[in-house]
VMD Tcl script that draws the C-alpha trace (Angstrom):
set ca {
  {102.74 134.19 109.39}
  {101.34 136.40 112.32}
  {103.99 138.99 113.55}
  {105.38 137.91 116.82}
  {105.04 140.04 120.24}
  {108.00 142.09 120.55}
  {109.65 141.17 116.95}
  {111.03 144.46 116.61}
  {113.29 144.12 119.74}
  {115.12 141.49 117.49}
  {117.19 144.16 115.82}
  {119.30 143.77 118.80}
  {121.03 140.69 119.69}
  {118.73 138.04 121.18}
  {119.27 135.43 124.09}
  {119.02 131.69 122.73}
  {117.07 129.44 125.32}
  {116.54 125.96 125.62}
  {114.82 123.29 128.11}
  {117.35 121.96 130.20}
  {117.43 118.28 128.63}
  {118.18 116.30 125.36}
  {120.01 118.55 123.21}
  {120.52 121.91 125.08}
  {124.19 121.51 125.12}
  {124.29 121.17 121.35}
  {121.94 124.61 121.17}
  {124.23 126.51 123.59}
  {127.71 125.79 122.21}
  {126.28 126.66 118.89}
  {124.90 129.68 120.08}
  {127.94 130.92 121.77}
  {129.97 130.02 118.83}
  {127.84 132.62 116.96}
  {128.04 135.20 119.71}
  {124.80 134.79 121.13}
  {124.12 134.71 125.14}
  {122.46 131.25 126.23}
  {119.83 130.56 128.83}
  {118.68 127.17 129.78}
  {115.42 126.56 131.72}
  {116.24 123.90 134.35}
  {114.31 121.84 136.73}
  {115.12 122.09 140.39}
  {117.03 118.95 141.16}
  {118.52 118.22 137.97}
  {120.35 121.28 136.97}
  {124.13 120.68 137.80}
  {124.80 119.73 134.26}
  {123.97 123.33 133.33}
  {124.38 125.36 136.40}
  {127.64 123.86 137.28}
  {129.44 121.15 134.70}
  {128.98 123.43 131.48}
  {128.47 126.66 133.15}
  {130.19 129.48 131.06}
  {133.32 130.60 132.83}
  {135.78 132.76 130.69}
  {136.70 130.78 127.64}
  {135.04 127.61 128.85}
  {131.54 126.11 129.14}
  {128.59 127.44 127.10}
  {125.55 128.17 129.49}
  {125.72 131.54 130.35}
  {122.41 131.64 132.51}
  {119.90 129.07 133.98}
  {116.45 129.69 135.05}
  {115.09 127.20 137.51}
  {111.37 126.10 137.75}
  {110.00 123.62 140.30}
  {108.62 121.67 136.94}
  {109.35 121.82 133.33}
  {105.64 122.43 132.60}
  {105.99 126.07 134.42}
  {107.80 127.31 131.44}
  {104.20 127.97 130.30}
  {103.42 130.35 133.19}
  {103.08 133.82 132.50}
  {105.87 134.53 135.23}
  {108.35 132.27 133.34}
  {107.43 133.79 129.88}
  {107.79 137.44 131.14}
  {111.38 136.64 132.07}
  {112.30 134.94 128.92}
  {110.73 137.57 126.87}
  {112.42 140.33 128.90}
  {115.67 138.80 127.91}
  {114.78 139.07 124.20}
  {114.84 135.36 123.96}
  {114.22 133.15 120.97}
  {113.55 129.50 122.12}
  {114.51 126.54 120.40}
  {112.70 123.52 121.21}
  {113.75 119.63 121.15}
  {111.77 116.49 122.00}
  {112.04 116.99 125.90}
  {110.20 120.29 125.42}
  {107.25 118.42 123.73}
  {107.17 115.28 126.25}
  {107.69 117.36 129.41}
  {104.98 119.88 128.60}
  {102.90 117.12 126.72}
  {100.48 119.65 125.50}
  {100.64 120.61 121.91}
  {97.55 123.06 122.24}
  {99.50 124.78 124.82}
  {102.53 124.96 123.03}
  {100.85 126.47 119.82}
  {98.78 128.65 121.88}
  {99.68 129.80 125.18}
  {103.71 129.75 124.71}
  {104.26 133.21 123.40}
  {107.89 133.24 123.47}
  {109.12 133.62 119.78}
  {110.42 130.00 118.84}
  {112.74 128.99 116.26}
  {111.27 126.55 113.82}
  {107.47 125.84 113.04}
  {105.73 124.71 116.52}
  {102.68 123.78 114.50}
  {104.75 120.72 112.95}
  {105.69 119.59 116.44}
  {102.71 117.64 117.41}
  {102.85 115.50 113.85}
  {105.62 113.44 115.59}
  {102.88 111.98 117.82}
  {101.38 109.16 115.73}
  {98.02 109.37 117.67}
  {97.34 112.80 116.39}
  {95.74 113.46 113.05}
  {97.40 114.54 110.85}
  {100.64 113.14 111.77}
  {103.85 112.05 110.22}
  {102.33 109.17 108.24}
  {100.35 111.77 106.43}
  {103.06 113.97 105.65}
  {105.36 110.98 104.45}
  {102.53 109.84 102.43}
  {101.66 113.42 101.06}
  {105.57 113.49 99.88}
  {105.64 109.95 98.25}
  {108.21 108.56 101.01}
  {108.31 105.19 101.61}
  {107.48 103.88 105.59}
  {106.91 100.73 106.98}
  {103.59 99.18 106.36}
  {100.89 99.60 109.19}
  {98.62 97.10 110.57}
  {95.43 98.71 112.17}
  {94.18 95.06 113.14}
  {96.63 92.72 114.96}
  {94.73 90.00 113.33}
  {96.00 90.96 110.03}
  {99.80 90.42 111.19}
  {101.21 88.28 108.48}
  {104.92 89.02 108.79}
  {107.54 90.20 111.37}
  {106.07 93.42 113.16}
  {107.05 95.91 115.84}
  {104.52 96.85 118.17}
  {104.93 100.52 119.80}
  {102.82 100.75 122.86}
  {103.38 103.54 125.64}
  {104.93 102.30 129.17}
  {102.96 102.07 131.93}
  {105.53 103.89 134.29}
  {106.78 106.36 131.63}
  {104.38 107.41 129.19}
  {106.84 109.09 127.06}
  {108.64 105.76 126.41}
  {107.52 102.93 124.38}
  {107.48 99.27 125.26}
  {108.47 97.71 121.71}
  {108.09 94.33 121.25}
  {108.14 91.61 117.93}
  {105.61 89.45 116.82}
  {105.27 87.75 113.42}
  {101.64 86.24 113.86}
  {98.27 87.42 115.71}
  {99.27 84.22 118.12}
  {102.58 85.43 119.04}
  {101.01 89.19 119.23}
  {98.25 87.59 121.78}
  {100.87 85.51 123.64}
  {103.63 88.22 124.02}
  {101.43 91.25 124.90}
  {99.37 89.05 127.55}
  {102.68 88.34 129.05}
  {103.84 91.97 128.96}
  {100.24 93.15 130.49}
  {100.60 90.52 133.18}
  {104.10 91.96 133.78}
  {102.84 95.51 133.87}
  {104.93 96.81 131.09}
  {102.03 98.74 129.81}
  {98.21 99.07 130.23}
  {95.47 97.54 128.04}
  {94.73 100.95 126.81}
  {98.10 101.79 125.63}
  {98.04 98.50 123.83}
  {94.97 99.08 122.16}
  {96.23 102.45 121.10}
  {99.70 101.14 119.79}
  {101.17 101.38 116.47}
  {102.03 98.13 114.71}
  {104.52 98.26 111.88}
  {106.26 96.11 109.47}
  {109.65 95.26 110.92}
  {112.01 96.49 107.99}
  {115.13 94.53 107.65}
  {118.36 96.82 106.95}
  {120.87 99.31 108.26}
  {119.30 102.21 110.25}
  {120.44 105.69 109.50}
  {118.99 108.98 110.75}
  {119.27 111.81 108.18}
  {119.28 114.96 109.99}
  {118.40 117.72 107.55}
  {118.56 121.60 108.01}
  {116.11 123.73 105.80}
  {116.94 127.54 105.58}
  {113.95 129.81 104.55}
  {116.47 132.38 104.27}
  {118.48 130.82 101.57}
  {115.74 128.45 100.44}
  {118.19 125.57 100.50}
  {118.11 121.82 102.33}
  {121.43 121.01 103.95}
  {122.35 117.61 105.10}
  {124.24 118.33 108.49}
  {124.96 114.68 109.32}
  {123.97 110.92 109.89}
  {123.82 108.81 112.73}
  {122.55 105.60 114.59}
  {121.13 104.97 117.86}
  {122.58 102.71 120.57}
  {119.74 101.16 122.62}
  {120.05 99.98 126.08}
  {120.05 95.98 126.59}
  {119.33 95.63 122.92}
  {122.97 96.51 122.06}
  {124.52 94.04 124.96}
  {122.23 91.24 123.76}
  {123.43 91.89 120.10}
  {127.13 91.35 121.45}
  {126.43 87.94 122.43}
  {126.45 84.76 120.21}
  {122.89 83.52 119.46}
  {123.09 80.71 121.71}
  {124.04 83.08 124.89}
  {121.24 85.35 123.73}
  {118.58 82.97 123.94}
  {119.72 81.47 127.08}
  {119.93 84.78 129.09}
  {116.73 85.93 127.87}
  {114.94 82.80 128.74}
  {116.62 82.19 132.18}
  {116.70 85.87 133.20}
  {113.25 86.59 131.67}
  {114.75 89.60 130.02}
  {112.50 91.56 127.57}
  {114.48 93.68 124.63}
  {114.58 97.21 125.23}
  {114.67 99.70 122.34}
  {115.31 102.49 124.87}
  {117.79 105.43 123.56}
  {120.90 105.65 125.41}
  {123.18 107.34 122.80}
  {124.02 107.68 119.31}
  {126.93 106.91 116.92}
  {128.07 108.78 114.12}
  {127.90 106.87 110.86}
  {128.44 107.65 107.17}
  {126.66 106.42 103.84}
  {127.85 105.80 100.56}
  {127.75 108.95 98.27}
  {125.30 106.80 96.01}
  {122.77 107.13 98.55}
  {123.08 111.10 98.99}
  {120.88 111.98 96.01}
  {118.24 109.64 97.07}
  {118.44 111.03 100.89}
  {118.13 114.71 99.42}
  {115.19 113.88 97.50}
  {113.04 112.33 100.27}
  {114.33 115.27 102.12}
  {113.17 117.85 99.53}
  {109.82 116.00 99.32}
  {109.20 116.28 103.15}
  {109.88 120.20 102.88}
  {107.69 120.56 100.25}
  {104.55 118.42 101.80}
  {105.09 119.96 105.18}
  {104.61 123.55 103.58}
  {101.53 122.50 101.93}
  {99.88 120.92 105.03}
  {101.65 122.92 107.85}
  {102.46 126.37 106.33}
  {105.28 127.67 106.60}
  {106.38 124.04 106.48}
  {109.70 122.77 107.77}
  {112.08 125.29 109.52}
  {115.42 124.33 110.48}
  {116.16 120.97 111.80}
  {114.49 117.75 111.08}
  {115.52 114.25 111.15}
  {114.29 111.33 108.97}
  {114.97 108.10 110.72}
  {115.48 105.52 108.31}
  {116.24 102.05 107.33}
  {118.38 101.27 103.91}
  {117.25 98.22 102.58}
  {119.19 95.66 100.12}
  {118.49 95.42 96.41}
  {118.09 94.15 94.09}
  {117.35 96.18 92.00}
  {118.72 99.01 94.40}
  {119.39 99.94 97.89}
  {116.48 102.10 99.08}
  {115.53 104.04 102.14}
  {112.41 103.43 104.08}
  {111.48 106.07 106.63}
  {110.26 104.84 110.01}
  {110.04 107.91 112.20}
  {110.20 111.63 111.77}
  {111.77 114.10 114.33}
  {110.60 117.58 113.34}
  {112.77 119.55 115.42}
  {116.36 119.47 117.02}
  {117.95 115.93 116.95}
  {119.04 114.27 119.77}
  {122.52 113.45 118.77}
  {125.04 116.08 118.98}
  {127.81 114.12 117.63}
  {126.43 114.15 114.09}
  {129.27 116.87 113.42}
  {131.57 114.11 113.31}
  {130.30 113.24 109.96}
  {131.61 115.09 106.95}
  {128.42 116.35 105.49}
  {128.40 119.78 106.94}
  {132.15 120.19 106.08}
  {131.69 119.37 102.60}
  {129.23 122.40 102.62}
  {130.84 124.98 104.85}
  {134.18 123.92 104.72}
  {134.28 122.98 108.68}
  {132.25 120.81 110.34}
  {129.45 122.30 112.41}
  {126.79 121.09 114.96}
  {123.20 121.24 114.29}
  {123.23 123.84 117.28}
  {125.58 125.76 115.43}
  {123.74 125.86 112.21}
  {120.49 127.23 114.03}
  {122.71 129.88 115.44}
  {124.06 130.70 112.18}
  {120.41 131.02 110.63}
  {119.24 133.34 113.73}
  {122.28 135.52 112.86}
  {121.70 135.65 109.12}
  {117.81 136.42 109.74}
  {118.62 139.26 112.18}
  {121.05 140.66 109.59}
  {118.38 140.95 106.80}
  {115.67 141.69 108.80}
  {113.94 138.54 108.25}
  {113.52 136.86 112.07}
  {109.63 136.19 111.19}
  {110.87 133.79 108.56}
  {112.38 131.24 111.01}
  {110.18 131.79 114.14}
  {106.62 131.19 114.97}
}
mol new
graphics top color blue
foreach p $ca { graphics top sphere $p radius 0.5 }
foreach p [lrange $ca 0 end-1] q [lrange $ca 1 end] { graphics top cylinder $p $q radius 0.2 }
display resetview
């Protein structure tokens, strides 16, 4: 890994910066708890969460400073980067950072602010990149849902993931169990303008795996060479959760009468726990992911990553199937409410605090280049 511009300055305490969305407050609270200053890059018109409601005031709040921009993409501008570097910034990426910039080449080559984690791993989250998360999972020997490259091959229940027409960063999911049902449903959704023909042609078709959904939120520390399970959670998804609260007869009636499409759009998360017998298999896939990512995208995983999974039933035994990879800060700040970080550290810690702890330790050992790219 090359030496970062201004790396020697990090002998003094840096400012921890993040884009104002997704898990920014988690990052900021954790950084404040470890004694760092915090900065949030905010888009004008959507800044009150950071500039007002959670602004640092005495002992309350966690956002010390906001840096307003017209559009989030402006963070790539030399002017904004100059400000960030002048504040001795380490930047923590999350999913919204990837989505709003929508340019992995620019993230890798033009964003020159030192970034916590391996920024070259971020693009693997996109299934249309090559190599991508499927390639890492395959290299790691981690089980993932069967993919269908041709809809004519559909022979069981599948979930189709196409980019929405209105919001390209959101996906318009639908289910099908045959080629005929795929054609019928996709034609209807195309007619309704849910997505375009181009996004349908590029859609991912995966086997729908039945089981309990659990996100395993790991942290890999290059400083201690250790994999940690910080917490586990599951998702709450807009009208899907509402529909599931109805009895089957009303589910069918309301969807038919009101022409409602199921939305898998994320609205929040719930902390969950898993049986202790599942922890060893979970760590095994986490360790396999770290090793595979190191071979494919050196230096590999740094800091947080999530393996979004389904736990399937036996016999012979329960099994973890990974259906999505998040190679960055998770979107669920509530994972600290699960007991796993407490088992390890003697107190529950958030992912944001674990990031700040790693930065602090790297600074104390003059090893900041081990955790930044």
